[in-house]
C-alpha positions in Angstrom: -53.9 -191.0 -8.1 -52.9 -190.5 -4.5 -50.4 -193.4 -4.6 -48.8 -192.0 -7.8 -48.4 -188.6 -6.0 -46.8 -190.3 -3.0 -44.5 -192.3 -5.2 -43.6 -189.2 -7.2 -42.9 -187.2 -4.0 -40.7 -190.1 -2.6 -38.8 -190.3 -5.9 -38.2 -186.5 -5.9 -37.1 -186.5 -2.3 -34.6 -189.4 -3.0 -33.3 -187.6 -6.0 -32.8 -184.3 -4.1 -31.1 -186.0 -1.2 -29.0 -188.2 -3.6 -27.6 -185.0 -5.2 -26.9 -183.5 -1.8 -29.4 -180.7 -2.4 -31.4 -181.3 0.8 -30.8 -178.7 3.5 -28.6 -179.9 6.4 -31.0 -178.8 9.0 -34.2 -179.6 7.1 -36.6 -182.0 8.9 -37.3 -185.1 6.9 -41.0 -185.4 6.0 -41.2 -189.1 6.8 -43.0 -189.9 10.0 -40.1 -192.2 11.3 -37.8 -189.1 11.2 -40.3 -187.2 13.3 -40.1 -189.8 16.0 -36.3 -189.8 15.8 -36.1 -186.0 15.8 -38.4 -185.8 18.9 -36.2 -188.3 20.7 -32.9 -186.5 19.6 -34.3 -183.2 20.8 -35.4 -184.6 24.1 -31.8 -185.9 24.6 -30.4 -182.4 23.8 -32.7 -180.8 26.3 -31.9 -183.4 28.9 -28.2 -182.6 28.4 -28.9 -178.9 28.8 -30.8 -179.7 32.0 -27.9 -181.8 33.3 -25.6 -178.9 32.5 -27.6 -176.6 34.8 -30.4 -175.2 32.6 -33.6 -174.9 34.7 -36.6 -176.9 33.5 -38.9 -174.1 34.7 -37.1 -171.6 32.6 -39.5 -170.2 30.0 -37.6 -171.3 26.9 -36.7 -174.7 28.2 -40.3 -175.3 29.3 -41.5 -174.1 25.9 -39.3 -176.5 24.1 -40.4 -179.4 26.3 -44.1 -178.4 25.8 -43.6 -178.2 22.0 -42.1 -181.7 22.0 -44.7 -183.1 24.3 -47.5 -182.0 22.0 -45.6 -183.0 18.8 -45.0 -186.5 20.2 -48.7 -186.9 21.3 -49.9 -185.7 17.9 -47.4 -187.8 16.1 -48.8 -190.9 17.9 -52.3 -189.8 17.3 -51.4 -189.8 13.5 -51.9 -186.0 13.1 -50.6 -185.3 9.6 -51.0 -181.6 9.7 -48.0 -179.2 9.8 -48.2 -179.0 13.6 -45.9 -182.0 14.2 -42.9 -180.9 12.0 -43.3 -177.2 13.0 -43.4 -177.9 16.7 -40.3 -180.1 16.3 -38.4 -177.5 14.3 -39.3 -174.8 16.9 -38.2 -177.0 19.8 -34.9 -177.7 17.9 -34.3 -174.0 17.3 -34.8 -173.3 21.0 -32.5 -176.1 22.0 -29.8 -174.9 19.6 -30.1 -171.3 20.9 -29.8 -172.6 24.5 -26.8 -174.7 23.6 -25.1 -171.7 22.0 -26.2 -169.5 24.9 -28.0 -167.1 22.6 -31.1 -165.1 23.4 -34.2 -166.9 22.1 -37.1 -165.0 20.7 -40.5 -165.5 22.1 -42.2 -165.9 18.8 -44.5 -168.8 18.1 -44.5 -171.0 15.1 -47.1 -170.1 12.4 -48.0 -173.2 10.5 -51.6 -172.6 9.4 -53.8 -169.8 8.3 -55.9 -170.4 11.4 -57.2 -167.4 13.2 -56.1 -167.2 16.9 -58.5 -168.9 19.2 -59.3 -167.2 22.6 -57.7 -163.8 21.9 -58.4 -162.8 25.5 -56.1 -165.6 26.7 -53.4 -164.6 24.2 -53.5 -161.0 25.6 -53.1 -162.4 29.1 -50.1 -164.5 28.0 -48.5 -161.4 26.3 -49.1 -159.4 29.6 -47.5 -162.2 31.6 -44.5 -162.4 29.2 -44.0 -158.7 29.6 -43.8 -158.9 33.4 -40.7 -159.5 35.4 -42.3 -162.6 36.9 -41.5 -164.8 33.9 -38.6 -166.3 35.8 -41.2 -167.7 38.3 -44.0 -168.4 35.9 -42.1 -169.4 32.8 -43.3 -173.0 32.8 -47.0 -172.2 33.1 -46.8 -169.4 30.5 -44.9 -171.7 28.0 -47.3 -174.6 28.5 -50.3 -172.2 28.1 -48.9 -170.8 24.9 -48.2 -174.2 23.4 -51.7 -175.4 24.4 -53.3 -172.4 22.6 -51.2 -173.1 19.5 -52.4 -176.7 19.5 -55.9 -175.5 20.1 -55.7 -173.3 17.0 -54.6 -176.3 15.0 -57.5 -178.4 16.4 -60.0 -175.6 15.6 -58.6 -175.2 12.1 -58.8 -178.9 11.3 -61.7 -180.1 13.4 -63.7 -177.2 14.7 -64.4 -175.5 18.0 -65.3 -178.6 20.0 -61.9 -180.2 19.4 -60.1 -177.1 20.7 -62.1 -176.6 23.9 -60.0 -179.0 26.0 -56.7 -177.4 25.2 -58.2 -173.9 25.7 -59.3 -175.0 29.2 -55.8 -176.2 30.0 -54.3 -173.0 28.8 -56.7 -171.0 30.9 -55.7 -173.1 34.0 -52.0 -172.5 33.4 -52.6 -168.8 32.9 -54.5 -168.6 36.1 -51.7 -170.4 37.9 -49.1 -167.9 36.5 -51.3 -164.9 37.4 -51.7 -166.2 41.0 -48.0 -166.3 41.6 -47.9 -162.5 41.7 -44.4 -161.3 42.4 -41.4 -163.6 42.5 -40.0 -164.2 46.0 
């Protein structure tokens, strides 16, 4: 039954793309396209870095962190919505940076998972509201992405699977809070 469903899905996707109905910016659902999308987005971010964008800048750091987690989860064979959603979010940030547009600070919502560690989320929101984000952007972005990945782990596998990423997020939040005021 599962094979028939996969074959039917593949046939439907080929028909849609054959008629030109697939969205131009849609991420292909095949795993090989995830790998290529990750690589292409890294190249775009590297070009932005070479053009002068700071790697510690919150949005650039967030895009890189999203890609890092997406790549790791892709190679770990994670078939949840995390991989494509993180790739799409990183691509949206890259596009906004390329077009020199303001990028929102929203996070991808790809599951019905309840937020893990709400206290840490509040600390992140407080850090994002401070003027120190220019100095702590990298830590805040990595903590945010770690908590998003922890939510996915918790949703799919339970609390024990999420604890490692929650600890990482806590460390990055502590580092950001320790910076205090920007010099």
